[in-house]
C-alpha positions as CSV (number, residue, x, y, z in Angstrom):
1,M,100.6,5.7,159.5
2,D,100.9,6.1,155.8
3,L,101.3,3.5,153.1
4,T,103.2,6.0,151.0
5,R,106.3,5.2,153.1
6,I,106.0,1.5,152.2
7,I,105.4,2.3,148.5
8,D,108.5,4.6,148.4
9,I,110.7,1.9,150.0
10,L,109.4,-0.7,147.5
11,A,109.9,1.6,144.6
12,E,113.5,2.6,145.6
13,N,114.8,-0.8,146.6
14,D,115.1,-4.3,145.2
15,C,112.9,-6.0,147.8
16,G,112.6,-9.3,145.9
17,R,109.1,-10.9,146.0
18,V,106.6,-8.7,147.8
19,W,103.2,-9.4,149.5
20,F,101.3,-6.2,150.4
21,V,98.8,-7.0,153.3
22,I,96.4,-4.1,153.9
23,R,93.1,-3.3,155.6
24,H,90.1,-2.3,153.5
25,A,89.4,1.3,152.9
26,E,86.9,3.3,155.0
27,K,83.6,1.5,155.5
28,A,80.1,2.9,156.1
29,P,78.6,2.6,159.6
30,L,76.8,-0.6,160.3
31,D,73.0,-0.1,160.2
32,P,70.1,-2.5,161.0
33,C,69.3,-2.9,157.3
34,T,72.7,-4.1,156.2
35,S,74.4,-7.3,157.2
36,F,77.9,-7.2,158.6
37,E,79.1,-9.0,155.4
38,K,77.5,-6.4,153.1
39,V,78.8,-3.2,154.6
40,S,80.2,-1.2,151.8
41,L,82.8,1.6,151.4
42,T,82.1,5.2,152.0
43,L,82.7,7.7,149.1
44,Q,86.0,8.6,150.9
45,G,86.9,4.9,151.0
46,V,86.2,4.5,147.3
47,N,88.3,7.6,146.5
48,D,91.2,6.5,148.8
49,S,91.4,3.0,147.3
50,I,91.4,4.3,143.8
51,E,94.1,6.8,144.8
52,L,96.2,3.9,146.3
53,G,96.0,2.2,142.9
54,H,97.3,5.5,141.3
55,R,100.2,5.7,143.8
56,L,101.2,2.1,143.1
57,R,101.1,2.7,139.4
58,D,103.0,5.9,139.6
59,A,105.7,4.2,141.7
60,G,106.1,1.6,138.9
61,I,104.8,-1.2,141.1
62,K,103.1,-3.9,139.1
63,L,100.4,-6.1,140.4
64,S,100.6,-9.9,139.9
65,S,97.6,-11.0,142.0
66,M,95.0,-9.9,144.5
67,V,93.5,-11.9,147.3
68,S,90.6,-10.6,149.4
69,S,88.3,-11.4,152.2
70,P,84.9,-12.0,150.5
71,L,83.2,-9.3,152.6
72,T,82.0,-6.4,150.4
73,R,84.2,-3.7,151.8
74,C,87.3,-5.8,151.0
75,T,86.3,-6.8,147.5
76,Q,85.3,-3.2,146.7
77,T,88.7,-2.0,147.9
78,C,90.4,-4.5,145.6
79,D,88.3,-3.5,142.6
80,N,89.1,0.2,143.2
81,I,92.8,-0.4,143.6
82,V,92.7,-2.3,140.3
83,K,90.7,0.6,138.7
84,G,93.2,3.2,139.9
85,H,96.2,1.1,138.8
86,G,94.8,0.4,135.4
87,D,95.6,-3.3,135.4
88,V,93.2,-6.2,134.6
89,I,93.4,-8.6,137.6
90,T,91.0,-11.2,138.8
91,V,90.4,-10.9,142.6
92,Q,90.6,-14.3,144.4
93,K,88.3,-14.5,147.5
94,E,89.4,-16.4,150.5
95,D,87.1,-17.2,153.5
96,A,90.1,-17.5,155.8
97,L,90.6,-13.7,155.4
98,A,87.0,-12.9,156.1
99,Y,85.9,-12.6,159.7
100,P,87.6,-10.2,162.0
101,G,88.6,-11.8,165.3
102,S,89.0,-15.3,163.8
103,L,92.7,-15.2,164.4
104,L,92.6,-13.9,167.9
105,E,93.6,-17.1,169.7
106,Y,96.0,-15.2,171.9
107,T,95.5,-15.2,175.7
108,E,97.1,-13.4,178.6
109,T,99.7,-16.3,178.8
110,C,100.3,-17.2,175.2
111,H,100.3,-13.8,173.4
112,R,103.6,-14.5,171.7
113,N,102.9,-18.0,170.6
114,L,102.0,-18.9,167.0
115,S,98.3,-19.7,166.8
116,K,96.7,-22.0,164.3
117,G,94.8,-19.1,162.7
118,V,97.9,-17.0,162.2
119,S,99.8,-20.0,160.8
120,N,97.0,-20.8,158.4
121,V,96.6,-17.3,157.1
122,L,100.3,-16.6,156.7
123,N,100.7,-19.9,154.7
124,L,97.7,-18.9,152.6
125,I,99.4,-15.5,151.9
126,L,102.8,-17.2,151.1
127,N,101.2,-19.6,148.7
128,Q,100.2,-16.6,146.5
129,E,103.6,-16.3,144.8
130,P,104.3,-12.9,143.2
131,I,105.6,-13.1,139.7
132,G,108.8,-11.3,138.8
133,N,109.0,-7.8,140.1
134,S,105.3,-7.5,140.7
135,V,103.4,-7.5,144.0
136,C,100.6,-9.7,145.5
137,I,98.1,-7.6,147.3
138,V,96.0,-9.1,150.1
139,V,93.1,-7.1,151.4
140,T,91.6,-8.1,154.8
141,H,90.5,-6.7,158.2
142,D,92.3,-5.1,161.1
143,A,91.6,-8.0,163.4
144,V,93.4,-10.3,160.9
145,I,96.3,-8.0,160.2
146,A,97.1,-7.0,163.7
147,P,97.9,-10.6,165.0
148,L,99.9,-11.3,161.9
149,L,102.0,-8.2,162.2
150,T,102.6,-8.6,166.0
151,F,103.6,-12.3,165.5
152,L,106.0,-11.4,162.7
153,N,107.6,-8.6,164.7
154,G,107.8,-10.7,167.8
155,E,105.7,-8.2,169.7
156,T,103.0,-8.7,172.4
157,F,99.5,-8.5,171.0
158,D,97.6,-5.7,172.7
159,R,93.8,-6.1,172.1
160,E,93.2,-2.5,173.3
161,N,95.7,-0.6,171.1
162,K,97.2,-2.8,168.4
163,W,94.8,-2.1,165.5
164,I,95.3,-1.2,161.9
165,G,93.8,1.9,160.3
166,Y,92.0,2.0,156.9
167,L,94.3,1.2,154.0
168,D,97.2,0.6,156.4
169,G,99.1,-2.7,156.8
170,F,102.5,-4.0,155.9
171,A,104.7,-5.4,153.1
172,L,106.3,-8.8,153.5
173,C,109.4,-9.1,151.4
174,N,111.6,-12.1,150.4
175,R,114.9,-11.5,148.8
176,H,117.2,-14.6,148.6
177,E,115.3,-16.2,151.5
178,N,115.9,-13.1,153.6
179,W,112.5,-12.1,154.9
180,K,111.6,-8.6,156.0
181,V,108.5,-6.7,157.0
182,I,108.0,-3.0,156.2
183,D,105.2,-1.6,158.4
184,G,103.0,1.4,157.9
185,R,105.6,3.6,159.8
186,G,108.2,2.7,157.2
187,M,110.1,0.6,159.8
188,V,111.9,-2.5,158.5
189,H,111.9,-5.6,160.6
190,E,113.9,-8.8,160.0
191,V,111.4,-11.7,160.2
192,T,113.3,-14.7,158.6
193,P,113.0,-16.9,161.8
194,H,109.3,-16.3,162.0
195,I,108.7,-17.2,158.3
196,K,110.9,-20.4,158.7
197,L,108.7,-21.4,161.6
198,I,105.5,-20.9,159.5
199,R,106.9,-22.9,156.6
200,S,108.0,-25.8,158.8
201,I,104.4,-26.4,160.0
């Protein structure tokens, strides 16, 4: 999957208000001397996240706000995107985006149901209102993004295979209350009923 496809669609179309929900860049291996929370990016992860900022800037996509898991690899990703983009943006940290697995309330029998965790995080994201033609970027973890995306797309959550690569994710777009998701494959999904369900809770 490649975020370039999402960026191209956003640059070429009037998608209205846009939230860009992505996984952090490549992280270093966990070692006994570093806590799970403090694992940082690799050099490749640093370079890739700076390059993502360049790509957003070059596509004419403005940043209105950034929201991040407080874990180091996510805040570093945000800082590097801002550095590559050239904007000055304060990154807001949200604990609800922090711990991978915290949203996985799915079971064998309720995999398509809306969990409380998914509802809380989607409402948190939607409360970060993009300004004008700019984009709100949310940086979090694969185990947060995967349940969100599978709920929005009405798919079955597959714990074994439904994961999100580094700097992959989706764009959530709202134009005249018509909601769409653009995933990392460049596929566009109509998700208005799912967003209405979230907002009614």
